[in-house]
Each structure stands twice: as C-alpha cells, then as structure tokens.
N, C-alpha and C positions, 0 to 999 in steps of 0.2 A: 463386541466393542460398541460403546455408546455413541448415539449421533451427537452432532454439536448442539442440537437443541436440548439434548438430555444432560449435556456436559457443560453447564452454563460458564464455570471458571475458565475452561479452555476457550471457549467462544469469545469471551470478553477479552482474554489475553491476546487472542489473534486479532480481533478489531482493534485493540489498543496499539499493538505493534504495527498494523497495517496503516493506522492513521498517523503514527509517528513517522514511519517511512515516507509516506506522501507528504506530510508537512515538511520534514526536512529536505525532500528533494525538490519541493516547489519553491523553497526560498521564502516562505512566510515570515520566518523568523531569523533574520541575519544575524542577531546577536548570539543566538542558539548555534547556528552554523557556524560561527566563528569560534565558540566555546569547543565544539566537536572537532574543529579544524578541517571542516568540509570546504570544498571548492564550490563556488557559485557557478550556475550555468551562465555562459556568455551572451547567448542568443535566445530568442523566443522559439527558435526551432527546436532546440534541444529541449525545453520544456514542454513543447507541443508533442514531439515524439516520445517524451516520457509519459505524458498524459494518456497518449493513445496506446502506447505499449501496456501500461497499467490497465486501461479499461478493456483491451483485447484480452489480456491474461485473465481479468475477473470474469469476463463473460464466458471465456473457454472453460475455466474451472467451474463455475456455476452450471453450465451446460454438462460438463462431465459428470458432476456431482448428482444432477437430475437424472442422467442416464444409468446412473450405478444403482439408484434404488430400484 
C-alpha cells in the first residue's frame, strides 16, 4: 500500500473534501449552504464544539498515523 505522500491524487482529494466539509459546516458561504439545503448553526456554541471536535479528531488521526509508521 502506498503512503499518502506517494499517492498525491488521493491526498489532494482528501484535503479538498476536508476543506469542503469545514467550509460548509462553518457557514462561510450562506448561499452555498442554501443551495445544498443545509441548516445553519444557531449559536456560537455549536460552531465552537464543531471546531473543537474537528481539531481533536485531526490531532488524534495524526497521532495514530505517526504511531503506525
């Protein structure tokens, strides 16, 4: 199995997908959210918890991938 650094197309597609999810969930583009019929977060607490959960998930995945090597 190739690493992500060796398989550039897979790495780029994962990065673009992750960026799209964060952008849509953060509400940066309300017009796009309306087009996809997504519901906006009502309070800043929801956005803060989303960002915190995403950060913890990213760090834990990076830690796991570092340990696997």
